[in-house]
C-alpha positions in Angstrom: 6.0 -16.9 28.4 7.0 -20.1 26.6 10.2 -21.1 26.3 10.1 -21.4 22.2 9.1 -17.7 22.0 11.0 -16.1 24.2 14.3 -18.3 22.6 12.6 -16.4 19.1 12.5 -13.2 21.2 16.3 -13.2 21.8 17.5 -14.3 18.4 15.4 -11.2 17.2 17.4 -9.1 20.1 20.9 -10.8 18.7 20.1 -9.6 15.0 18.2 -6.2 15.9 20.1 -4.9 19.0 19.7 -4.2 22.6 16.5 -2.2 22.8 14.5 -5.8 22.1 15.6 -6.4 26.1 12.8 -4.6 26.7 9.9 -6.7 25.4 11.4 -10.0 27.0 10.2 -11.2 30.1 12.7 -11.9 32.7 11.4 -15.4 33.7 11.7 -17.5 30.1 10.4 -20.6 32.4 6.8 -19.2 33.1 4.5 -21.6 32.3 2.2 -20.5 29.2 -1.8 -20.8 30.2 -3.5 -17.8 28.9 -5.7 -19.0 26.2 -4.7 -18.0 22.6 -6.8 -15.3 21.0 -6.8 -16.0 17.0 -7.4 -13.0 15.8 -6.4 -13.8 11.5 -3.5 -11.3 11.9 -1.7 -10.9 8.8 1.5 -8.9 7.7 0.8 -7.2 4.4 3.4 -5.1 2.3 2.0 -2.3 0.7 4.0 0.1 -0.8 7.9 -0.9 -2.3 8.5 -2.3 -5.6 7.8 -5.7 -4.7 4.1 -5.1 -2.8 1.6 -7.5 -2.6 3.0 -10.4 -0.3 1.3 -10.9 3.3 2.4 -13.3 5.6 -0.4 -14.8 8.5 0.8 -14.0 12.0 -0.1 -16.4 15.1 1.4 -15.9 18.9 5.1 -15.8 18.6 8.1 -13.8 17.2 9.2 -13.0 13.5 11.8 -11.2 11.6 11.0 -9.8 8.3 13.0 -8.3 5.4 12.1 -7.7 1.7 14.3 -9.8 -0.9 15.1 -8.5 -4.7 12.3 -10.3 -6.8 10.2 -11.8 -4.4 6.7 -11.5 -4.5 5.9 -12.7 -0.6 7.2 -12.0 2.5 9.4 -14.6 3.8 10.0 -15.4 7.5 13.9 -15.8 8.5 15.4 -14.7 5.1 15.5 -10.4 5.8 18.0 -8.4 3.7 17.2 -4.5 4.1 14.5 -3.3 5.3 14.3 -5.8 8.4 12.6 -5.2 11.3 10.7 -7.9 13.9 7.4 -8.5 15.5 5.7 -10.0 18.0 2.4 -11.8 18.8 1.2 -12.0 22.3 -1.3 -14.5 23.7 -3.6 -11.6 24.4 -3.2 -10.1 20.8 -1.2 -7.8 21.5 1.4 -6.8 18.8 4.8 -5.2 19.6 7.1 -4.2 16.5 11.0 -4.3 17.0 12.6 -1.8 14.8 15.9 -1.2 12.9 18.6 -0.1 14.5 18.1 3.6 12.6 14.5 3.2 13.6 11.3 3.1 11.4 8.2 5.1 11.1 4.6 4.2 12.2 1.8 6.3 11.1 4.0 9.3 10.4 6.0 8.8 13.7 9.6 7.5 14.3 10.0 4.6 16.5 13.4 3.9 17.6 12.5 1.2 20.8 10.1 -1.7 20.6 6.8 0.0 20.6 3.1 -1.9 20.8 1.4 -1.1 17.5 -2.8 -1.5 16.7 -4.6 -3.0 13.7 -4.2 -0.9 10.6 -1.1 1.1 11.1 1.7 1.9 8.6 4.9 0.5 9.6 7.3 2.5 7.0 11.1 1.3 6.9 13.6 2.0 4.0 11.2 3.0 1.4 8.8 -0.3 2.1 5.7 0.1 3.8 3.6 -2.8 5.9 0.3 -2.9 7.5 -1.0 -5.5 10.3 -4.5 -6.2 9.8 -7.0 -8.6 10.9 -9.3 -10.8 8.7 -11.7 -11.6 11.7 -14.9 -10.9 9.9 -16.8 -9.7 13.7 -13.3 -7.6 14.3 -13.6 -6.0 11.0 -17.2 -5.5 11.2 -16.5 -3.2 14.3 -13.7 -1.4 13.2 -15.6 -0.5 9.8 -18.3 0.8 11.9 -16.0 2.7 14.4 -15.0 4.5 11.3 -18.4 5.3 10.1 -19.8 6.9 13.1 -20.3 10.5 12.3 -17.7 13.1 14.0 -19.7 15.4 16.1 -19.5 19.6 16.3 -16.6 20.4 17.9 -17.2 21.3 21.8 -17.6 24.7 23.4 -13.8 25.6 24.2 -12.6 25.8 27.7 -11.7 29.2 29.5 -8.4 27.9 30.7 -5.2 28.8 29.6 -4.0 24.9 29.2 -4.5 22.5 26.5 -8.3 21.8 26.4 -8.5 18.1 26.3 -11.9 17.7 25.4 -11.0 20.0 22.0 -7.8 17.3 21.3 -9.8 14.2 21.8 -12.8 15.6 19.6 -10.3 16.4 17.2 -8.2 12.8 16.9 -11.5 11.1 16.7 -12.1 13.3 13.2 -8.1 12.6 12.5 -8.5 8.8 12.9 -11.8 8.7 11.1 -10.2 10.5 7.9 -7.0 8.2 7.8 -9.6 5.1 7.9 -11.5 6.9 5.3 -8.1 7.2 3.1 -7.3 3.9 3.8 -10.4 2.3 2.9 -10.2 4.0 -0.5 -7.1 2.0 -1.4 -6.4 -0.2 -4.1 -3.3 -2.2 -3.7 -1.8 -5.0 -4.7 -2.9 -7.4 -1.9 -6.8 -6.3 -2.4 -6.3 -7.4 -5.9 -4.7 -10.7 -4.9 -7.4 -11.1 -2.7 -9.9 -10.2 -5.4 -8.4 -12.5 -8.0 -8.9 -15.4 -5.2 -12.6 -14.2 -4.4 -14.0 -14.6 -7.4 -15.4 -13.1 -10.7 -17.9 -10.9 -9.0 -14.6 -9.0 -7.2 -13.0 -8.2 -10.5 -13.1 -7.3 -14.5 -16.3 -5.0 -12.9 -15.2 -1.6 -13.6 -16.5 0.6 -16.8 -16.7 4.4 -17.5 -19.3 5.0 -15.8 -17.7 3.7 -12.5 -16.1 6.0 -10.3 -12.5 6.2 -10.0 -12.3 4.2 -13.5 -8.8 4.4 -14.8 -7.3 5.8 -11.5 -4.5 4.2 -10.0 -2.3 5.1 -6.7 1.2 4.7 -8.2 2.6 5.4 -4.2 1.8 6.9 -0.9 3.2 9.8 0.8 1.9 12.4 3.9 -0.9 14.7 2.9 -2.1 17.3 4.7 -5.3 17.4 7.2 -7.3 20.0 8.4 -8.8 20.3 11.7 -12.8 20.8 10.6 -14.0 23.4 13.1 -13.2 27.5 13.8 -9.7 27.1 15.6 -9.6 31.1 16.3 -11.4 30.6 19.4 -8.8 28.3 20.6 -6.0 29.1 22.9 -2.2 29.0 21.6 -1.5 25.5 24.1 -4.3 23.5 22.1 -4.2 25.1 18.9 -0.1 23.9 19.3 -1.5 20.5 20.1 -3.7 20.4 17.4 -0.8 21.2 14.9 0.6 17.3 15.2 -2.3 16.5 13.7 -1.9 18.2 10.4 -1.0 15.4 8.3 -2.5 12.1 7.1 0.4 9.7 6.5 -0.1 6.6 3.8 -2.0 9.2 1.7 -2.5 7.8 -2.0 -1.0 9.2 -5.2 -3.0 8.8 -7.9 -2.6 8.8 -11.8 -6.0 9.7 -13.7 -5.5 7.5 -17.2 -8.4 8.8 -18.6 -6.5 12.4 -18.6 -3.1 11.5 -18.0 0.0 10.0 -19.4 2.5 8.3 -16.6 6.3 7.8 -17.1 7.9 6.2 -14.4 11.9 7.0 -14.5 14.6 5.0 -12.8 16.4 1.6 -13.1 14.8 -0.6 -15.0 13.9 -3.6 -13.0 12.4 -0.6 -10.8 10.3 1.5 -13.2 9.2 -1.6 -14.4 7.6 -3.0 -11.5 5.9 0.3 -10.9 4.3 0.3 -14.5 3.3 -3.5 -14.0 1.2 -2.4 -11.2 -0.8 0.1 -13.0 -1.1 -1.8 -15.8 -2.1 -4.7 -13.5 -5.0 -2.8 -11.2 -6.4 -1.1 -14.3 -6.6 -4.1 -16.4 -7.8 -6.7 -13.7 -10.5 -4.0 -12.0 -12.0 -3.2 -15.6 -14.3 -5.2 -17.9 -12.9 -6.5 -21.0 -15.3 -4.7 -23.1 -14.2 -0.8 -21.4 -10.8 -1.0 -21.4 -8.1 -1.7 -24.8 -4.8 -3.2 -23.9 -1.5 -3.2 -26.0 2.0 -3.2 -25.3 5.7 -2.1 -26.8 7.7 -4.0 -24.7 10.6 -5.3 -27.3 13.4 -7.3 -25.5 11.6 -7.6 -22.1 8.3 -9.7 -23.4 9.0 -12.6 -20.7 8.3 -9.8 -18.4 4.7 -9.2 -19.5 4.1 -12.6 -20.5 1.2 -12.2 -17.5 -1.0 -9.9 -20.4 -1.6 -12.9 -22.3 -4.3 -13.9 -19.6 -6.5 -11.1 -19.6 -9.3 -11.3 -22.3 -8.7 -7.5 -23.6 -8.7 -6.4 -27.6 -5.9 -4.5 -28.1 -8.1 -1.4 -28.6 -11.8 -1.1 -27.5 -12.9 2.1 -30.1 -16.3 2.6 -27.7 -14.3 3.2 -24.7 -12.8 6.2 -23.5 -9.6 4.4 -22.2 -7.2 2.3 -24.1 -4.2 1.7 -22.3 -0.7 1.8 -23.7 2.4 -0.2 -21.7 5.8 1.1 -23.3 8.8 -0.9 -21.7 11.5 -0.4 -24.7 15.6 0.3 -24.5 14.7 3.7 -26.2 11.3 4.8 -25.2 9.4 6.5 -28.4 9.0 10.3 -28.1 5.8 10.2 -29.4 3.3 8.6 -27.2 -0.6 9.9 -26.6 -1.3 12.2 -24.0 -3.5 9.9 -22.1 -3.8 6.5 -21.2 0.2 5.4 -22.0 2.6 4.6 -19.1 5.8 4.6 -19.6 9.1 3.1 -18.1 12.1 4.9 -18.9 15.8 4.6 -17.9 17.3 6.7 -15.8 19.4 9.4 -17.5 17.0 9.1 -20.9 14.4 11.8 -22.4 11.0 11.5 -20.7 8.5 11.8 -23.6 6.9 15.7 -23.8 3.2 13.8 -23.4 3.9 12.8 -20.3 2.3 15.2 -18.1 2.9 13.3 -14.7 6.6 12.2 -13.7 7.7 9.6 -11.4 11.3 10.0 -10.5 12.7 6.5 -8.5 15.6 7.1 -5.9 17.2 5.2 -3.7 14.7 5.1 -1.0 11.7 7.3 -2.0 10.3 8.5 -5.4 9.5 12.2 -6.5 5.8 12.3 -8.2 5.9 15.8 -10.5 2.7 17.1 -12.6 4.2 19.1 -15.6 0.8 20.1 -16.3 0.6 22.0 -13.1 3.8 22.2 -11.6 2.8 20.5 -8.7 5.7 18.1 -6.7 5.1 15.8 -4.3 8.2 14.4 -2.4 9.3 11.9 -0.5 6.8 9.2 -2.2 6.8 5.5 -0.9 5.9 4.0 -5.2 3.9 0.8 -5.6 5.6 -1.9 -7.7 4.9 -5.9 -8.3 7.0 -8.5 -10.0 6.1 -10.2 -13.2 5.8 -13.4 -10.8 2.7 -11.2 -8.7 1.0 -10.0 -11.8 1.4 -13.8 -13.4 -0.3 -15.5 -10.2 -3.0 -12.6 -10.1 -4.1 -13.1 -13.8 -3.6 -16.6 -13.6 -6.0 -17.0 -10.6 -8.6 -14.5 -12.7 -8.6 -16.7 -15.6 -9.2 -20.2 -13.9 -12.3 -18.7 -12.1 -13.5 -17.9 -15.9 -12.8 -20.8 -17.3 -14.6 -23.0 -14.7 -17.2 -20.2 -15.0 -18.1 -20.4 -18.8 -16.0 -21.6 -21.7 -12.8 -20.9 -23.2 -14.3 -19.1 -25.9 -16.4 -16.9 -24.0 -13.0 -15.7 -21.9 -10.8 -15.4 -24.4 -14.0 -12.9 -26.7 -14.6 -9.3 -25.1 
């Protein structure tokens, strides 16, 4: 192992605890002779109130944390939560948990553990994912996930765990997991599209599937093994019970039919409202979305709205978005298309049928029209700086491709 990597790992050990010792090789002076595999790895924050940041990973060791108000991950500047990652020369990734442990795809980890591309890391209310941007690796991953699941094999006659059935069920679970994640549009993807160019943003309209729908957070969702399990023995059924959930499933608001109230400390509530507004406004065509704000006293936090080409109202559109971020939110709000930031303890407008209450480490989402309650939601929020960067980048693309008058005219 190279001495610089060993030194970094030892520093991680001192900061994160003695469990890190198991990932250290005994001879730190061994010559590094293996070629490095460049997989284009990066760590991206997908939930939390400062989501969207990413950090490129090369061979070495890293320590990550989340700083209040930050819009990107920063190496070597951790507050809570904090955790470590190591990337070996052969591309193997290991995670070093916090002293209290963390969750990887719904499983609690307290010791250094090898993880794979796409696995969700949950720590102290925020979620992260390691991904590869290498096109050939991405293509293989997508092709594998798209492979249709075969019918369930015939159960064996034995009393023990039917390993063939379990292997088949795990494959279906992995495909469902990938499908759930592939449909998720998060801050990092919005940022990527703002950099990619005009063909990637301002594309959706009322005719587009999912128009007006935004993920406000991620949580564990149910999964049902697609087969007749009644013929299986009890040992196999017990084993399949471990596949009864999908970690990091999106919790959505449908702004075509709902109004969202986000309740919590003002900066936290504003971050979630900003994400919802950023997602729907940057992905919708200007002629498909009106955009109006009521933000007295917090105008600077919403200056990024000025970079968008939307008119305040679009009479021909089914969605005219209203953003409310005021000290005392009005009680008379529309029953659809509004997103309201509300300080904890203040009254919630009656028309807000979807309510997200942000706690210290997670959020609770209540659909007041149905009474359905989802607990343990990891909220998605962005800083005003992140939103400004995304909209400014979009504006720069559009000005290059057209006149300024074209950009300002819906």
